[in-house]
MARFITOR-651316 format. One record per atom (N, C-alpha, C, O): residue number from 1; residue in one letter; x negated, y negated, z negated. Coordinates in steps of 0.02 Angstrom, whole numbers, plus 50000, padded with zeros to 5 digits. Example, Ala and Ser with C-alpha at 12.3 -4.5 7.8 and 13.67 -1.06 7.14 Angstrom:
<sites>
1:a:49340:50284:49610
1:a:49385:50225:49610
1:a:49340:50165:49610
1:a:49288:50166:49577
2:s:49358:50112:49646
2:s:49316:50053:49643
2:s:49355:49998:49606
2:s:49330:49943:49598
</sites>
This chain:
<sites>
1:t:46546:47499:45877
1:t:46533:47583:45872
1:t:46567:47590:45914
1:t:46563:47647:45937
2:l:46619:47541:45953
2:l:46643:47598:46026
2:l:46586:47559:46074
2:l:46554:47589:46117
3:l:46581:47506:46063
3:l:46514:47468:46120
3:l:46451:47488:46131
3:l:46406:47465:46167
4:v:46456:47563:46073
4:v:46377:47586:46050
4:v:46372:47632:46092
4:v:46324:47642:46129
5:l:46433:47670:46088
5:l:46459:47755:46109
5:l:46472:47739:46198
5:l:46450:47781:46238
6:a:46498:47694:46218
6:a:46523:47665:46289
6:a:46453:47650:46316
6:a:46428:47674:46366
7:a:46425:47604:46272
7:a:46324:47608:46325
7:a:46306:47680:46340
7:a:46289:47699:46396
8:t:46312:47729:46275
8:t:46273:47800:46261
8:t:46297:47822:46320
8:t:46258:47846:46361
9:i:46376:47819:46335
9:i:46400:47867:46403
9:i:46365:47848:46448
9:i:46317:47883:46465
10:s:46381:47779:46487
10:s:46339:47741:46522
10:s:46278:47786:46539
10:s:46275:47842:46566
11:v:46237:47748:46518
11:v:46173:47771:46524
11:v:46165:47842:46551
11:v:46137:47851:46605
12:s:46194:47898:46511
12:s:46181:47956:46509
12:s:46212:47958:46580
12:s:46168:47958:46623
13:l:46271:47960:46603
13:l:46307:47976:46667
13:l:46264:47936:46734
13:l:46263:47964:46789
14:a:46222:47859:46720
14:a:46173:47847:46777
14:a:46128:47877:46782
14:a:46099:47883:46836
15:y:46104:47910:46719
15:y:46046:47943:46733
15:y:46057:48008:46757
15:y:46024:48021:46807
16:r:46093:48052:46737
16:r:46099:48101:46777
16:r:46144:48088:46837
16:r:46132:48144:46860
17:f:46169:48073:46864
17:f:46196:48058:46915
17:f:46154:47999:46961
17:f:46179:47976:47013
18:d:46106:47983:46943
18:d:46039:47939:46976
18:d:46073:47887:47004
18:d:46071:47875:47065
19:k:46104:47855:46966
19:k:46133:47790:46980
19:k:46127:47727:46931
19:k:46167:47681:46924
20:l:46065:47740:46900
20:l:46035:47683:46847
20:l:46040:47614:46900
20:l:46040:47562:46867
21:k:46043:47605:46956
21:k:46035:47525:47003
21:k:46088:47495:46970
21:k:46093:47435:46957
22:f:46145:47561:46951
22:f:46196:47509:46925
22:f:46225:47512:46844
22:f:46282:47502:46824
23:i:46161:47531:46806
23:i:46171:47508:46742
23:i:46190:47443:46702
23:i:46214:47437:46646
24:w:46172:47395:46751
24:w:46185:47336:46735
24:w:46292:47325:46740
24:w:46310:47280:46703
25:i:46329:47348:46765
25:i:46383:47337:46757
25:i:46406:47343:46695
25:i:46430:47291:46672
26:y:46405:47412:46642
26:y:46413:47409:46568
26:y:46404:47330:46539
26:y:46446:47285:46531
27:p:46322:47333:46527
27:p:46312:47285:46485
27:p:46334:47201:46508
27:p:46335:47152:46471
28:a:46352:47204:46582
28:a:46409:47125:46599
28:a:46452:47134:46573
28:a:46461:47100:46522
29:a:46494:47174:46588
29:a:46572:47203:46567
29:a:46581:47192:46481
29:a:46637:47176:46459
30:a:46547:47198:46454
30:a:46529:47205:46368
30:a:46516:47143:46354
30:a:46559:47115:46319
31:g:46467:47109:46373
31:g:46430:47030:46344
31:g:46507:46977:46380
31:g:46519:46925:46350
32:l:46554:46996:46441
32:l:46603:46941:46456
32:l:46669:46964:46402
32:l:46701:46922:46370
33:l:46678:47012:46401
33:l:46713:47021:46316
33:l:46707:47005:46273
33:l:46757:46990:46239
34:i:46639:46998:46247
34:i:46612:46968:46199
34:i:46613:46880:46196
34:i:46634:46837:46158
35:i:46591:46884:46234
35:i:46619:46797:46251
35:i:46692:46781:46253
35:i:46715:46725:46240
36:y:46727:46837:46270
36:y:46809:46826:46289
36:y:46833:46833:46197
36:y:46894:46824:46190
37:s:46808:46842:46153
37:s:46846:46874:46122
37:s:46832:46812:46034
37:s:46869:46807:45986
38:i:46740:46762:46055
38:i:46719:46712:46030
38:i:46749:46633:46055
38:i:46762:46583:46021
39:w:46755:46647:46138
39:w:46754:46574:46154
39:w:46840:46566:46198
39:w:46867:46515:46218
40:l:46860:46624:46200
40:l:46896:46633:46268
40:l:46974:46644:46265
40:l:47017:46639:46310
41:k:46981:46663:46196
41:k:47035:46713:46196
41:k:47104:46658:46171
41:k:47162:46678:46172
42:k:47081:46567:46144
42:k:47119:46533:46146
42:k:47139:46480:46168
42:k:47167:46430:46146
43:t:47106:46511:46251
43:t:47114:46462:46281
43:t:47178:46454:46321
43:t:47231:46470:46294
44:t:47176:46431:46380
44:t:47229:46417:46410
44:t:47224:46466:46489
44:t:47191:46452:46539
45:l:47262:46519:46479
45:l:47245:46564:46539
45:l:47189:46592:46565
45:l:47182:46646:46594
46:t:47135:46534:46549
46:t:47027:46580:46559
46:t:47007:46656:46530
46:t:46967:46702:46534
47:g:47043:46643:46513
47:g:47029:46712:46416
47:g:47102:46774:46460
47:g:47101:46835:46455
48:n:47137:46746:46485
48:n:47196:46794:46534
48:n:47155:46824:46581
48:n:47149:46884:46593
49:v:47136:46793:46598
49:v:47125:46770:46689
49:v:47046:46837:46692
49:v:47032:46882:46732
50:l:47022:46819:46649
50:l:46958:46863:46633
50:l:46992:46934:46626
50:l:46984:46976:46670
51:i:47030:46948:46569
51:i:47030:47012:46542
51:i:47072:47040:46608
51:i:47057:47097:46624
52:a:47112:47016:46639
52:a:47146:47025:46690
52:a:47086:47060:46779
52:a:47095:47100:46824
53:v:47032:47014:46757
53:v:46989:47040:46816
53:v:46953:47090:46787
53:v:46965:47139:46822
54:l:46920:47105:46749
54:l:46876:47169:46708
54:l:46927:47244:46703
54:l:46902:47300:46698
55:c:46999:47229:46706
55:c:47028:47286:46697
55:c:47046:47287:46788
55:c:47034:47344:46808
56:g:47058:47265:46816
56:g:47062:47281:46894
56:g:46984:47321:46931
56:g:46979:47374:46961
57:a:46936:47275:46915
57:a:46888:47295:46915
57:a:46846:47374:46901
57:a:46798:47397:46932
58:v:46884:47404:46838
58:v:46874:47441:46836
58:v:46896:47527:46900
58:v:46865:47576:46920
59:l:46951:47502:46906
59:l:46978:47520:46977
59:l:46919:47528:47037
59:l:46932:47567:47083
60:l:46869:47501:47038
60:l:46819:47469:47081
60:l:46758:47546:47072
60:l:46738:47586:47114
61:i:46747:47540:47004
61:i:46681:47565:46977
61:i:46664:47621:47046
61:i:46627:47606:47093
62:p:46699:47687:47039
62:p:46683:47733:47062
62:p:46678:47713:47146
62:p:46649:47751:47185
63:l:46712:47645:47168
63:l:46701:47645:47233
63:l:46619:47609:47229
63:l:46587:47609:47281
64:v:46594:47586:47181
64:v:46527:47548:47206
64:v:46477:47615:47172
64:v:46420:47620:47194
65:a:46496:47653:47129
65:a:46471:47710:47101
65:a:46444:47767:47182
65:a:46393:47791:47207
66:e:46511:47763:47192
66:e:46502:47822:47286
66:e:46497:47772:47352
66:e:46520:47791:47405
67:s:46467:47707:47345
67:s:46459:47686:47401
67:s:46423:47701:47465
67:s:46430:47687:47524
68:t:46369:47745:47420
68:t:46309:47758:47476
68:t:46367:47816:47523
68:t:46365:47811:47584
69:s:46410:47864:47496
69:s:46425:47935:47530
69:s:46495:47887:47560
69:s:46502:47892:47621
70:v:46545:47842:47525
70:v:46585:47810:47582
70:v:46556:47794:47631
70:v:46584:47805:47685
71:f:46507:47770:47630
71:f:46479:47739:47686
71:f:46472:47780:47733
71:f:46490:47760:47788
72:r:46445:47849:47730
72:r:46428:47894:47761
72:r:46495:47936:47811
72:r:46488:47975:47858
73:l:46564:47909:47779
73:l:46626:47918:47820
73:l:46648:47901:47868
73:l:46640:47840:47874
74:p:46680:47928:47922
74:p:46732:47903:47974
74:p:46746:47838:47965
74:p:46751:47821:47906
75:m:46755:47789:48011
75:m:46762:47723:47994
75:m:46816:47734:47963
75:m:46814:47724:47902
76:v:46896:47762:47999
76:v:46969:47750:48004
76:v:46957:47800:47917
76:v:47012:47795:47889
77:i:46928:47825:47891
77:i:46942:47862:47825
77:i:46882:47822:47780
77:i:46876:47840:47721
78:k:46850:47781:47800
78:k:46805:47726:47774
78:k:46859:47672:47739
78:k:46863:47664:47678
79:q:46898:47638:47787
79:q:46959:47614:47778
79:q:47017:47599:47734
79:q:47044:47553:47702
80:s:47027:47691:47756
80:s:47086:47689:47699
80:s:47051:47701:47625
80:s:47090:47701:47577
81:v:46996:47709:47614
81:v:46967:47709:47538
81:v:46946:47669:47493
81:v:46931:47677:47434
82:y:46945:47595:47552
82:y:46918:47543:47529
82:y:46977:47498:47512
82:y:46981:47454:47469
83:k:47031:47522:47565
83:k:47106:47489:47545
83:k:47131:47514:47497
83:k:47152:47472:47457
84:n:47141:47596:47474
84:n:47185:47592:47427
84:n:47116:47590:47352
84:n:47140:47590:47295
85:f:47081:47589:47354
85:f:47041:47558:47280
85:f:47057:47489:47267
85:f:47072:47471:47210
86:i:47053:47429:47337
86:i:47048:47376:47307
86:i:47144:47364:47311
86:i:47164:47319:47273
87:i:47190:47395:47346
87:i:47259:47376:47308
87:i:47269:47399:47229
87:i:47286:47364:47181
88:c:47255:47461:47232
88:c:47277:47494:47169
88:c:47248:47438:47127
88:c:47285:47418:47082
89:s:47170:47398:47134
89:s:47145:47364:47078
89:s:47169:47289:47102
89:s:47126:47248:47084
90:v:47211:47265:47128
90:v:47216:47210:47142
90:v:47291:47201:47090
90:v:47309:47149:47063
91:i:47331:47282:47088
91:i:47406:47268:47069
91:i:47369:47290:46987
91:i:47402:47260:46945
92:a:47326:47323:46960
92:a:47328:47316:46890
92:a:47290:47247:46869
92:a:47298:47218:46815
93:g:47255:47229:46911
93:g:47243:47159:46864
93:g:47306:47106:46866
93:g:47327:47075:46818
94:l:47331:47105:46934
94:l:47404:47045:46913
94:l:47456:47100:46866
94:l:47504:47062:46856
95:l:47470:47154:46840
95:l:47494:47166:46794
95:l:47480:47198:46730
95:l:47519:47231:46695
96:t:47398:47179:46716
96:t:47351:47146:46655
96:t:47380:47076:46643
96:t:47417:47055:46599
97:l:47353:47050:46691
97:l:47378:46968:46679
97:l:47432:46955:46665
97:l:47431:46915:46618
98:s:47483:46967:46682
98:s:47580:46960:46658
98:s:47575:47012:46600
98:s:47614:46988:46559
99:r:47558:47055:46580
99:r:47552:47074:46493
99:r:47511:47018:46462
99:r:47536:46989:46413
100:e:47456:47002:46482
100:e:47447:46948:46451
100:e:47447:46914:46396
100:e:47423:46908:46340
101:i:47518:46873:46467
101:i:47537:46808:46463
101:i:47603:46813:46437
101:i:47639:46769:46415
102:v:47614:46889:46444
102:v:47694:46890:46396
102:v:47674:46889:46332
102:v:47712:46859:46293
103:k:47605:46923:46301
103:k:47595:46950:46231
103:k:47571:46892:46198
103:k:47575:46893:46137
104:d:47536:46818:46237
104:d:47540:46764:46224
104:d:47613:46712:46206
104:d:47623:46661:46174
105:i:47657:46762:46249
105:i:47730:46717:46217
105:i:47756:46759:46157
105:i:47798:46748:46113
106:e:47727:46797:46168
106:e:47773:46847:46096
106:e:47707:46816:46049
106:e:47733:46804:45995
107:d:47645:46799:46045
107:d:47609:46768:45989
107:d:47613:46690:45958
107:d:47581:46666:45911
108:v:47662:46661:45997
108:v:47657:46571:46000
108:v:47662:46563:45918
108:v:47627:46515:45902
109:p:47685:46585:45876
109:p:47702:46570:45814
109:p:47624:46578:45778
109:p:47594:46535:45746
110:g:47601:46647:45795
110:g:47528:46637:45757
110:g:47477:46599:45775
110:g:47453:46561:45733
111:d:47456:46602:45832
111:d:47425:46565:45893
111:d:47431:46491:45885
111:d:47384:46454:45899
112:q:47502:46461:45860
112:q:47510:46402:45855
112:q:47478:46380:45777
112:q:47456:46322:45770
113:a:47476:46435:45712
113:a:47444:46410:45641
113:a:47385:46420:45657
113:a:47342:46396:45620
114:a:47364:46459:45718
114:a:47273:46464:45722
114:a:47255:46398:45793
114:a:47205:46411:45826
115:g:47276:46363:45803
115:g:47258:46322:45845
115:g:47254:46339:45917
115:g:47232:46304:45964
116:a:47281:46399:45918
116:a:47251:46404:46008
116:a:47304:46374:46058
116:a:47363:46357:46048
117:m:47260:46373:46120
117:m:47321:46313:46167
117:m:47322:46368:46210
117:m:47292:46375:46264
118:t:47351:46397:46188
118:t:47368:46452:46284
118:t:47423:46451:46301
118:t:47471:46425:46273
119:l:47419:46492:46365
119:l:47490:46428:46425
119:l:47554:46439:46386
119:l:47588:46394:46412
120:p:47602:46473:46332
120:p:47662:46454:46322
120:p:47644:46383:46248
120:p:47689:46360:46213
121:i:47613:46374:46245
121:i:47597:46339:46195
121:i:47579:46259:46214
121:i:47591:46210:46179
122:r:47545:46262:46286
122:r:47532:46198:46302
122:r:47580:46188:46356
122:r:47592:46129:46371
123:l:47615:46240:46394
123:l:47667:46230:46440
123:l:47725:46215:46423
123:l:47756:46163:46435
124:g:47750:46289:46377
124:g:47802:46297:46365
124:g:47832:46383:46394
124:g:47814:46417:46442
125:l:47877:46395:46346
125:l:47904:46459:46374
125:l:47929:46475:46450
125:l:47914:46522:46487
126:a:47981:46410:46465
126:a:48029:46406:46525
126:a:47940:46437:46573
126:a:47930:46493:46596
127:f:47907:46397:46573
127:f:47854:46369:46626
127:f:47814:46453:46637
127:f:47803:46483:46690
128:s:47799:46473:46563
128:s:47776:46555:46553
128:s:47786:46606:46595
128:s:47751:46638:46633
129:k:47850:46605:46575
129:k:47897:46658:46601
129:k:47905:46634:46681
129:k:47897:46680:46722
130:n:47913:46598:46696
130:n:47888:46580:46791
130:n:47858:46607:46811
130:n:47865:46643:46861
131:v:47795:46594:46765
131:v:47720:46634:46803
131:v:47715:46698:46789
131:v:47685:46736:46827
132:v:47739:46717:46739
132:v:47729:46799:46751
132:v:47795:46837:46806
132:v:47783:46892:46830
133:y:47860:46802:46821
133:y:47882:46807:46875
133:y:47830:46809:46963
133:y:47815:46855:47002
134:l:47818:46741:46960
134:l:47807:46752:47011
134:l:47732:46813:47018
134:l:47708:46829:47072
135:l:47715:46829:46972
135:l:47648:46881:46954
135:l:47693:46954:46981
135:l:47671:46996:47020
136:l:47757:46956:46951
136:l:47780:47036:46949
136:l:47797:47050:47029
136:l:47787:47101:47061
137:i:47835:46970:47058
137:i:47867:47007:47120
137:i:47792:46985:47140
137:i:47761:47037:47145
138:s:47755:46937:47153
138:s:47684:46968:47204
138:s:47656:47038:47206
138:s:47610:47058:47241
139:i:47683:47064:47170
139:i:47676:47142:47166
139:i:47727:47171:47189
139:i:47704:47193:47242
140:l:47793:47192:47187
140:l:47849:47197:47228
140:l:47831:47213:47298
140:l:47827:47265:47332
141:v:47818:47129:47310
141:v:47793:47102:47379
141:v:47749:47156:47434
141:v:47756:47180:47490
142:l:47703:47155:47378
142:l:47626:47193:47387
142:l:47641:47272:47415
142:l:47616:47301:47463
143:i:47696:47300:47360
143:i:47702:47359:47377
143:i:47751:47375:47445
143:i:47746:47426:47480
144:f:47792:47330:47453
144:f:47849:47343:47497
144:f:47807:47310:47567
144:f:47830:47306:47625
145:f:47769:47298:47552
145:f:47717:47264:47639
145:f:47693:47353:47639
145:f:47698:47389:47689
146:w:47671:47372:47580
146:w:47648:47440:47608
146:w:47686:47497:47648
146:w:47680:47524:47703
147:v:47738:47504:47582
147:v:47777:47544:47612
147:v:47854:47539:47686
147:v:47895:47578:47710
148:g:47833:47464:47695
148:g:47879:47449:47779
148:g:47867:47485:47802
148:g:47907:47527:47822
149:i:47775:47489:47817
149:i:47760:47538:47873
149:i:47755:47602:47889
149:i:47722:47630:47933
150:i:47813:47634:47825
150:i:47787:47700:47822
150:i:47871:47726:47856
150:i:47922:47693:47847
151:p:47870:47781:47888
151:p:47935:47819:47903
151:p:47960:47842:47879
151:p:47932:47861:47828
152:p:48032:47867:47885
152:p:48069:47854:47816
152:p:48062:47920:47773
152:p:48049:47978:47786
153:l:48081:47879:47705
153:l:48056:47906:47643
153:l:48043:47971:47643
153:l:48069:47985:47697
154:s:48025:48012:47627
154:s:47995:48058:47576
154:s:48027:48073:47521
154:s:48054:48026:47490
155:i:48033:48155:47491
155:i:48074:48132:47443
155:i:48011:48127:47374
155:i:48026:48106:47318
156:s:47953:48147:47391
156:s:47913:48110:47369
156:s:47871:48036:47344
156:s:47840:48014:47295
157:i:47890:48020:47402
157:i:47869:47937:47398
157:i:47926:47919:47360
157:i:47919:47892:47305
158:s:47995:47934:47386
158:s:48047:47897:47335
158:s:48035:47901:47278
158:s:48048:47853:47241
159:g:48007:47961:47254
159:g:47991:47988:47169
159:g:47938:47923:47141
159:g:47952:47893:47089
160:v:47895:47910:47168
160:v:47841:47891:47159
160:v:47864:47789:47143
160:v:47844:47756:47095
161:l:47904:47764:47197
161:l:47934:47727:47218
161:l:47971:47697:47151
161:l:47965:47647:47115
162:v:48019:47762:47156
162:v:48054:47742:47056
162:v:48031:47761:47016
162:v:48057:47740:46964
163:g:47982:47801:47007
163:g:47959:47792:46941
163:g:47903:47731:46943
163:g:47855:47737:46905
164:f:47907:47683:46979
164:f:47865:47613:46980
164:f:47907:47570:46983
164:f:47929:47546:46930
165:l:47926:47552:47032
165:l:47962:47485:47033
165:l:48008:47499:47008
165:l:47996:47462:46961
166:l:48082:47533:46986
166:l:48131:47543:46941
166:l:48112:47512:46864
166:l:48159:47488:46832
167:p:48057:47510:46840
167:p:48036:47510:46779
167:p:48022:47427:46764
167:p:48043:47394:46717
168:l:47970:47402:46835
168:l:47963:47338:46856
168:l:47995:47293:46852
168:l:47982:47244:46817
169:l:48051:47301:46889
169:l:48107:47270:46910
169:l:48155:47271:46835
169:l:48184:47217:46824
170:y:48165:47321:46786
170:y:48183:47302:46727
170:y:48153:47285:46675
170:y:48182:47291:46621
171:v:48082:47257:46679
171:v:48041:47224:46667
171:v:48063:47160:46654
171:v:48078:47127:46604
172:i:48061:47147:46754
172:i:48095:47070:46756
172:i:48150:47057:46739
172:i:48163:46997:46736
173:y:48192:47095:46726
173:y:48249:47077:46704
173:y:48264:47070:46645
173:y:48319:47043:46636
174:s:48222:47091:46580
174:s:48217:47077:46525
174:s:48207:46999:46522
174:s:48241:46953:46503
175:i:48130:47007:46557
175:i:48120:46937:46540
175:i:48157:46875:46566
175:i:48137:46819:46550
176:y:48208:46882:46604
176:y:48231:46838:46632
176:y:48289:46848:46553
176:y:48301:46797:46520
177:r:48311:46894:46538
177:r:48363:46881:46470
177:r:48339:46856:46387
177:r:48371:46843:46337
178:a:48265:46860:46403
178:a:48241:46858:46333
178:a:48253:46786:46323
178:a:48265:46749:46370
179:r:48249:46758:46242
179:r:48258:46690:46228
179:r:48214:46662:46186
179:r:48188:46607:46193
180:q:48202:46725:46115
180:q:48158:46702:46093
180:q:48086:46742:46071
180:q:48088:46803:46080
181:y:48030:46718:46047
181:y:47972:46766:46053
181:y:47968:46829:46030
181:y:47937:46878:46050
182:k:48003:46822:45986
182:k:48019:46890:45957
182:k:48016:46968:46005
182:k:47977:47016:45998
183:e:48069:46958:46051
183:e:48116:46988:46101
183:e:48058:46986:46114
183:e:48049:47021:46064
184:f:47987:46977:46141
184:f:47929:46981:46201
184:f:47906:47031:46177
184:f:47909:47070:46224
185:h:47878:47067:46121
185:h:47861:47114:46086
185:h:47868:47190:46127
185:h:47825:47232:46140
186:q:47955:47190:46142
186:q:47968:47232:46165
186:q:47955:47253:46241
186:q:47941:47310:46260
187:i:47963:47198:46279
187:i:47936:47194:46357
187:i:47858:47189:46351
187:i:47833:47210:46403
188:s:47827:47175:46321
188:s:47745:47172:46317
188:s:47737:47251:46315
188:s:47688:47273:46345
189:t:47784:47305:46277
189:t:47771:47384:46277
189:t:47807:47411:46333
189:t:47790:47467:46351
190:y:47853:47382:46364
190:y:47892:47409:46426
190:y:47819:47392:46493
190:y:47815:47431:46541
191:l:47786:47354:46490
191:l:47751:47327:46528
191:l:47676:47371:46519
191:l:47645:47391:46568
192:k:47660:47379:46467
192:k:47616:47430:46463
192:k:47628:47526:46485
192:k:47597:47568:46518
193:l:47690:47525:46446
193:l:47722:47592:46524
193:l:47726:47603:46575
193:l:47730:47660:46600
194:t:47726:47534:46614
194:t:47748:47518:46680
194:t:47654:47521:46683
194:t:47642:47574:46713
195:m:47599:47492:46668
195:m:47558:47507:46676
195:m:47511:47576:46691
195:m:47459:47576:46723
196:v:47539:47629:46665
196:v:47535:47686:46642
196:v:47582:47720:46701
196:v:47553:47769:46727
197:s:47631:47709:46722
197:s:47660:47753:46771
197:s:47632:47724:46845
197:s:47643:47758:46895
198:g:47592:47656:46851
198:g:47582:47624:46900
198:g:47520:47677:46916
198:g:47512:47710:46968
199:m:47467:47674:46844
199:m:47415:47708:46853
199:m:47418:47766:46863
199:m:47364:47782:46887
200:i:47457:47820:46859
200:i:47454:47881:46882
200:i:47518:47875:46966
200:i:47501:47920:47003
201:l:47559:47848:46987
201:l:47584:47846:47039
201:l:47588:47802:47110
201:l:47615:47807:47166
202:l:47540:47747:47071
202:l:47508:47718:47136
202:l:47466:47764:47199
202:l:47482:47772:47257
203:p:47418:47785:47167
203:p:47355:47841:47208
203:p:47414:47867:47227
203:p:47433:47858:47285
204:m:47444:47897:47191
204:m:47500:47940:47248
204:m:47544:47933:47302
204:m:47561:47967:47350
205:l:47561:47866:47276
205:l:47601:47830:47350
205:l:47552:47840:47392
205:l:47558:47890:47428
206:l:47491:47798:47401
206:l:47438:47782:47453
206:l:47407:47844:47481
206:l:47378:47846:47536
207:y:47415:47905:47435
207:y:47405:47988:47452
207:y:47453:47985:47503
207:y:47444:47971:47562
208:y:47514:48003:47469
208:y:47566:48035:47533
208:y:47554:47966:47594
208:y:47553:47992:47650
209:q:47545:47884:47600
209:q:47564:47873:47630
209:q:47469:47897:47703
209:q:47474:47917:47761
210:d:47434:47889:47682
210:d:47383:47918:47724
210:d:47391:47987:47761
210:d:47372:48003:47817
211:t:47430:48028:47706
211:t:47428:48098:47743
211:t:47490:48109:47793
211:t:47495:48149:47839
212:w:47533:48066:47772
212:w:47595:48047:47834
212:w:47536:48005:47881
212:w:47489:48041:47895
213:n:47534:47966:47895
213:n:47504:47933:47967
213:n:47416:47980:48000
213:n:47378:47969:48047
214:g:47419:48032:47944
214:g:47375:48072:47957
214:g:47292:48058:47943
214:g:47251:48101:47957
</sites>
């Protein structure tokens, strides 16, 4: 039902805004999700990476759909637009991949019974936690790389950083403390909330950065 509803909405929008050349995006994404649910859901990382790529790519759809308008912008503004969308897309993908692995850790008992070969089943809890550490720390490094070129932080930017980075640091700490599979259910919830926070606050951070730089 949701697939049909989404297809109807995508076709209607493509027709209304004369973007029919991009209509292939929806069936391609829906097809990949079906492939995931049938064949890739129980694999080691392949399905996780696919979901992460699809979630990150969602943020690029407006950029693709408005590519003609963006192309007409002055070079400096155009570069900023591309940079901001790509940064948010990469972070969304990394956060999604982190949560997918955390969810696999949480589901180990059931996945073992179902014959799945997810990352924590194949390589263990400690290795999977290290992979999540690497992904989340990569996000922190990426954000600090941007913020490092901003002059003294304003209250607005500081609020953005606190609202997103502190929860992210708490997630890393919670993963470090977790020893049992059931503890990762709460960590998965924390990651969901962090993703929502990032969706709201990261675009604001990029906006403030561009405003400061003129």
